[in-house]
C-alpha positions in Angstrom: -33.7 -9.6 4.6 -32.8 -8.6 8.2 -29.9 -11.1 8.1 -28.6 -9.8 4.9 -28.6 -6.3 6.2 -26.8 -7.3 9.2 -24.2 -9.1 7.1 -23.7 -6.1 5.0 -23.3 -3.9 8.0 -20.6 -6.2 9.3 -18.7 -6.1 6.1 -19.0 -2.5 5.1 -19.9 -0.4 8.0 -17.4 -1.6 10.6 -16.9 1.0 13.3 -13.3 2.2 13.4 -13.4 2.4 17.2 -13.5 -1.5 17.2 -10.0 -1.6 15.9 -7.4 -2.5 18.5 -5.3 0.4 19.8 -2.2 1.5 17.9 0.1 -0.4 20.3 -1.2 -3.7 18.9 0.3 -2.9 15.5 3.8 -2.8 14.1 3.5 0.8 12.9 1.6 3.7 11.3 -2.1 3.1 12.2 -2.8 6.8 12.0 -1.0 7.4 8.8 -2.6 4.3 7.1 -6.0 5.5 8.1 -5.5 9.1 6.7 -4.2 7.7 3.4 -7.2 5.5 2.9 -9.8 8.2 3.9 -8.2 10.8 1.7 -8.1 8.5 -1.3 -11.7 7.5 -0.8 -12.8 11.2 -0.4 -11.1 12.4 -3.5 -12.5 9.7 -5.9 -14.1 11.3 -9.0 -17.9 11.1 -9.5 -17.8 8.6 -12.3 -16.6 6.0 -9.8 -19.7 4.2 -8.3 -21.3 6.1 -5.5 -21.1 3.2 -3.0 -17.3 3.5 -3.1 -17.4 7.3 -2.4 -19.8 7.1 0.5 -19.1 7.9 4.1 -19.7 4.2 4.9 -17.0 3.1 2.5 -14.7 5.7 3.9 -15.2 4.3 7.4 -14.6 0.8 6.3 -11.5 1.6 4.4 -10.2 3.4 7.4 -10.8 0.3 9.4 -9.1 -2.0 6.9 -6.1 0.2 6.4 -3.9 -1.2 9.2 -5.2 -4.7 9.0 -2.2 -6.3 7.2 0.0 -5.3 10.1 -2.6 -6.8 12.5 -2.3 -10.1 10.8 1.4 -10.3 11.6 1.1 -11.5 15.2 3.3 -13.7 17.4 0.5 -16.2 17.6 0.3 -16.6 13.8 4.0 -17.3 12.9 3.3 -18.9 9.6 1.2 -16.0 8.4 3.7 -13.4 9.7 6.6 -15.2 7.9 4.6 -15.4 4.7 3.3 -11.8 4.6 6.1 -9.8 6.1 8.1 -9.4 2.8 5.0 -7.9 1.2 5.4 -4.7 3.1 8.9 -3.7 1.8 11.5 -4.0 -0.9 15.2 -3.3 -0.6 15.9 -1.6 -3.8 19.6 -1.1 -3.2 20.0 -4.9 -3.1 17.6 -5.6 -6.0 19.4 -3.1 -8.2 22.7 -4.8 -7.5 21.5 -8.2 -8.6 18.8 -7.6 -11.2 18.9 -5.5 -14.4 15.1 -5.0 -14.0 12.2 -6.2 -12.0 10.3 -9.0 -13.6 6.6 -8.3 -13.7 5.5 -11.6 -12.1 6.0 -12.7 -8.5 7.6 -16.0 -9.1 9.8 -14.9 -12.0 11.2 -12.4 -9.5 11.7 -15.2 -6.8 13.6 -17.3 -9.5 15.6 -14.4 -10.7 16.8 -13.6 -7.1 17.7 -17.3 -6.6 19.7 -17.4 -9.8 21.6 -14.3 -8.8 22.7 -15.8 -5.4 25.7 -17.8 -6.9 27.2 -14.6 -8.3 26.9 -12.8 -4.8 28.0 -15.2 -2.2 28.5 -12.4 0.3 24.8 -11.5 0.2 21.6 -13.1 1.3 19.4 -12.8 -1.8 16.0 -14.3 -1.1 12.5 -12.9 -1.5 12.0 -13.2 2.2 15.1 -10.9 2.9 14.8 -8.5 -0.1 11.0 -8.1 -0.1 8.0 -8.4 -2.3 6.2 -5.0 -2.0 5.4 -4.2 -5.7 4.1 -7.7 -6.3 1.7 -7.6 -3.5 0.4 -4.2 -4.4 0.0 -5.1 -8.0 -1.8 -8.4 -7.3 -4.2 -6.8 -4.9 -4.9 -4.1 -7.4 -5.7 -6.8 -10.0 -8.1 -8.4 -7.6 -9.8 -5.0 -7.2 -10.1 -4.7 -11.0 -11.7 -8.1 -11.3 -14.2 -7.3 -8.6 -15.1 -4.1 -10.4 -15.5 -5.9 -13.6 -17.9 -8.3 -11.9 -19.8 -5.3 -10.5 -20.3 -3.9 -14.0 -21.6 -7.2 -15.2 -24.0 -7.7 -12.3 -25.3 -4.1 -12.5 -25.9 -4.6 -16.1 -27.8 -7.8 -15.3 -29.7 -6.0 -12.6 -28.5 -8.3 -10.0 -28.0 -7.6 -6.2 -24.5 -6.2 -5.9 -24.4 -5.6 -2.1 -22.0 -8.4 -1.3 -19.8 -7.4 -4.2 -19.8 -3.8 -3.1 -18.4 -5.0 0.3 -15.7 -7.0 -1.4 -14.6 -4.0 -3.5 -14.4 -1.7 -0.5 -12.4 -4.4 1.4 -10.0 -4.8 -1.6 -9.6 -1.0 -2.0 -8.8 -0.7 1.8 -6.4 -3.6 1.7 -4.5 -2.2 -1.3 -4.3 1.1 0.6 -2.1 -0.5 3.2 0.6 -1.5 0.7 0.4 1.8 -1.1 0.9 3.5 2.1 3.9 1.4 3.0 5.4 2.3 -0.4 5.4 6.0 0.3 7.4 5.5 3.5 11.0 5.7 2.3 12.4 3.2 4.7 10.1 0.5 3.3 12.1 0.7 0.1 15.6 0.4 1.7 18.1 -2.0 3.1 18.4 0.6 5.9 14.8 0.2 7.3 15.5 0.9 11.0 19.1 2.3 11.4 21.8 3.1 9.0 24.2 0.3 8.0 27.3 0.3 5.7 29.6 3.4 5.3 28.2 6.2 7.4 30.2 9.4 6.8 27.3 11.7 7.9 26.9 9.7 11.2 23.3 8.9 10.8 21.6 7.0 13.6 22.4 3.2 13.7 19.9 2.7 16.6 16.7 0.7 15.8 14.3 3.5 16.5 14.0 5.7 13.5 11.3 3.7 11.7 8.7 3.7 14.5 9.7 7.2 15.6 9.0 8.7 12.1 6.0 6.8 10.9 4.2 6.1 14.2 5.1 8.3 17.0 5.7 11.5 15.1 2.7 11.1 12.8 0.4 10.2 15.7 1.5 13.2 17.8 1.9 15.9 15.1 0.2 15.2 11.8 -3.5 15.8 11.2 -5.6 14.9 8.2 -6.1 18.6 7.6 -2.3 18.9 7.1 -2.3 16.2 4.5 -5.4 16.9 2.5 -4.2 20.1 0.6 -1.2 18.2 -0.6 -3.3 15.5 -2.3 -3.2 16.0 -6.1 -6.7 17.3 -6.9 -7.1 15.9 -10.4 -7.4 12.1 -10.6 -5.2 10.5 -13.2 -5.6 7.2 -15.0 -2.4 5.0 -14.8 -1.2 3.4 -17.9 1.1 0.5 -17.0 0.2 -0.1 -13.4 3.1 -2.3 -12.4 5.8 0.0 -14.0 4.2 3.1 -12.6 4.0 1.6 -9.2 7.7 0.7 -9.3 8.4 4.2 -10.3 6.4 5.3 -7.3 8.6 3.2 -5.0 11.8 4.4 -6.6 10.7 8.0 -5.9 10.2 7.2 -2.3 13.6 5.5 -2.2 15.2 8.8 -3.3 14.1 10.2 0.1 15.8 7.5 2.3 18.8 9.7 3.2 16.5 12.7 3.7 14.6 10.7 6.3 17.9 10.0 8.2 19.0 13.6 7.8 15.9 14.9 9.3 16.1 12.4 12.2 19.6 13.5 12.9 18.4 17.2 13.0 15.7 16.2 15.5 12.8 16.9 13.0 10.9 14.0 14.5 11.5 14.5 18.1 8.5 15.7 20.3 6.6 18.3 18.3 9.2 18.1 15.6 10.1 20.8 13.1 8.3 22.5 10.3 10.5 20.5 7.8 9.7 17.3 9.5 6.0 17.9 9.4 6.1 18.9 5.8 8.1 15.8 4.9 5.6 13.4 6.7 2.6 15.3 5.2 4.0 15.1 1.7 4.6 11.4 1.8 1.1 10.6 3.3 -0.3 12.8 0.5 1.7 11.0 -2.2 0.2 7.7 -0.9 -3.3 9.0 -0.9 -2.9 10.4 -4.4 -1.4 7.1 -5.6 -4.2 5.0 -4.0 -6.9 7.2 -5.4 -5.5 7.0 -8.9 -5.1 3.2 -8.7 -8.7 2.7 -7.5 -9.9 5.0 -10.4 -7.7 3.2 -12.9 -9.1 -0.2 -11.7 -12.6 1.1 -12.3 -11.7 2.5 -15.8 -9.9 -0.7 -16.8 -12.7 -2.9 -15.5 -14.8 -1.7 -18.5 -12.4 -3.3 -21.0 -13.8 -6.5 -22.6 -12.3 -9.7 -21.5 -10.7 -11.5 -24.6 -11.9 -15.0 -25.3 -10.0 -17.8 -23.7 -7.6 -19.7 -26.0 -9.9 -22.8 -25.8 -12.9 -20.8 -26.9 -11.0 -19.3 -29.8 -9.9 -22.9 -30.9 -13.4 -24.2 -30.6 -14.6 -21.4 -32.8 -12.4 -22.3 -35.7 
């Protein structure tokens, strides 16, 4: 019993202070933590209590920046495999595909097929990005775990290990949802303008970290973001399509990000417009994550249809 309690503590109640300092990550530790905490704190009461607890909030805050932590110089294979999961270059995707396939490998094949028609471009999943697929697949993992939780609860089984899994999956999902609200994660201009530049936006490779890490760390507090989170949770219908729409909305703000940087909105203490912009994007991510977790819980109640082999055997 003592060992089980210790194991659960390690999984669920990890102290955020144990996380390495922000400099150990590629970007956005503060923003990612805010997003996960606010999503957790605004879950509706029909979601299981363990997922709304202060312990879950602490664990989700800890897990929030972990996918960046996994991208280290000492883990080159892991870094190469997972880097494209943090972004998608929608300008490129829209040039070569009429629509995004719903499945990861259909997307990879579609990009490969389009390469011959665009010899002037590099069109690979590694270059263009995989963001919506990673988010959708982690969300589906969360839904499966919640379905298992319902079954185990119904059977009066011990759910403590499964609760830890659910909190981890929700925290892991939060990282990608957070990335999706940062406009430069949706663009082929992730860290400096490229191509025609009539407005003379910065071409230096500084804007990404300046906006999402330095500026947020120095100027944005959770109290600035919380009032902007949509209060009423909403169930999402088609999660993949809705999430792509979420990314596309972020993408409409790419030029605004560069315009604000040019105006000095992210320098030092920044400007009121810069603070409002950062806060609204963090709140958009917290709202999206909260609604995706809520939707996973609702959809986990749907009965699983019988497998094809089971239906055939029943005939």
